[in-house]
Residue, then its C-alpha position, 0 to 999 in steps of 0.5 A: x500500500x505504501x508503495x502505491x501511495x509513493x508511486x501516486x505521489x511521484x506521478x503527481x509530482x511529475x504532472x506538476x513539473x510537466x505543467x510548469x515546464x510547458x509554460x516555460x517551454x513556449x518559445x516563439x520564432x520572433x516574438x514574446x509571450x506576455x508573462x500573463x494575459x492582460x485584459x484590454x480595457x474598454x475602448x471605442x474606435x471608428x471602423x469601416x468594416x464593423x457591425x451592422x449597427x454602425x461604424x464602431x469597433x470596441x473591445x467587444x469586437x475582440x471577443x470570440x476572435x484571435x486578433x492581430x493588431x498593428x498600430x501605424x499611419x497611412x503616410x508612413x513611408x516604409x514600416x507600415x506598408x511593409x508590415x501590412x504587406x507581410x501580414x497579408x502574405x501571412x494571412x494568405x499562407x494561413x488560408x492556403x494551409x487551411x489553418x483555423x481560426x484565422x485571425x482578424x487583422x486590425x490596422x489602428x491609425x495613430x495619426x488622427x489629424x490626417x487619417x480619416x475613416x475612409x483613408x484608414x479603411x482604404x489603406x487597410x483593405x488595399x493589403x487584404x479585403x478582410x483587414x479592418x482599418x480603425x481610428x479615433x480622434x480621442x488621443x487618450x484612447x490611443x495612448x491608453x491602448x498603446x500603453x497597455x500593449x507595450x508599444x508607443x508613438x510620437x509625433x515628430x516635426x519635419x523640416x520646414x517646407x517638407x511634408x509626407x502627405x500629398x493631400x495636406x500640408x501637415x509637416x510632421x511624421x510619426x515615430x512608432x514601434x513596429x510590433x504586432x499585438x496578439x489578442x486572444x478570443x477573451x480580449x486579452x493581450x497575450x503576445x507581441x510579434x517583434x521585428x523583423x517581420x516575415x510571413x513565415x515567422x508570423x504564421x509559425x508564431x500565430x500557430x504556436x500560440x493558438x495551438x498552445x491555447x487550444x491544446x488539452x491542458x490542466x492537471x488531470x490531462x497531464x496525469x492521463x498522459x503520464x499514466 
């Protein structure tokens, strides 16, 4: 009897070690898993591709979807179009592979002065028809969202007489980080895909995160696997 109890205790110990090891072993090709999932606080954005009730995108639209969010601006000379094109390539690869669920991809503008709803929508959907372009005039919302997801942006004046915008006279650009944020179907920020981006890395890391989240887990699942 004592041998059986000792054996059972050993199995329990192995299960606990397995659980802790799995949490530590989740490594991404080009990204960082957050130490713990963080719920995105309530927000309201304008979005052309939104629910039928209106052109609104809120934290509720993050529910029941895996979501990739990229913060940028439409007049960005290289980083934004390159990243969006890479995201489109990755999205197409996921479609071709038949991987499900596909993520909803959101481009959030950090340039409320120049990026109208129409301009943001056109920019996002130019790269893929399923992508969503979102924006807001509320700077506090943008600052809070970017802070929550450990990214940043800053308006930077350009030399007098220069502009990046063919349709306006605004003489500034915006410096911003180029990371892609991964949000789980519970609306929680769980990972950051870091530069340099490639479609292959985005696909591999997205699949790793989703598969890990949907795999059987828990103490009894581990015990069953060991018994």
